[in-house]
C-alpha positions in Angstrom: 144.9 285.6 67.8 146.4 284.4 71.1 146.4 280.8 72.1 144.1 279.9 74.9 145.9 279.6 78.2 146.3 276.0 79.3 144.8 275.3 82.7 147.1 273.5 85.1 146.5 271.8 88.5 149.2 274.0 90.0 147.7 275.6 93.1 144.7 273.3 93.5 146.5 270.9 95.8 147.9 273.8 97.9 144.4 275.2 98.2 143.0 271.9 99.4 145.6 271.8 102.1 144.3 275.0 103.7 141.2 276.0 105.6 140.0 279.5 104.8 138.6 280.6 108.2 136.6 283.5 106.6 134.9 281.2 104.1 131.6 280.0 105.5 131.4 276.9 103.3 135.0 275.8 104.2 134.3 276.3 107.9 131.0 274.4 107.6 132.6 271.6 105.7 135.4 271.2 108.3 132.9 271.4 111.2 130.7 268.7 109.6 133.8 266.6 108.9 135.1 266.8 112.4 131.8 267.0 114.3 132.8 270.2 116.0 131.0 273.6 115.8 131.9 276.3 113.3 133.2 278.6 116.0 135.5 275.8 117.2 136.9 275.5 113.7 137.4 279.2 113.4 139.2 279.3 116.8 141.4 276.4 115.7 142.3 278.2 112.5 143.3 281.3 114.5 145.3 279.2 117.0 147.2 276.8 114.8 147.1 278.5 111.3 145.2 277.5 108.2 146.9 274.2 107.5 144.1 271.6 107.2 146.3 268.9 108.9 147.0 271.1 111.9 143.4 272.3 112.2 142.1 268.7 112.1 144.7 267.6 114.6 143.8 270.5 116.9 140.1 269.5 116.7 140.9 265.9 117.6 140.4 264.2 114.3 
């Protein structure tokens, strides 16, 4: 019997540092957080990439 695979935090921090422009809940979260519309968040992701820092900076937060 194989031992259960140990879960690690690897990847979680990296995932939080990104905004998935195609994920409705991530776009909604970011738009609520910054006070901008969902379409503005999507445009920012397309313009500056999916880095959360850059997206928030672009949206003026």
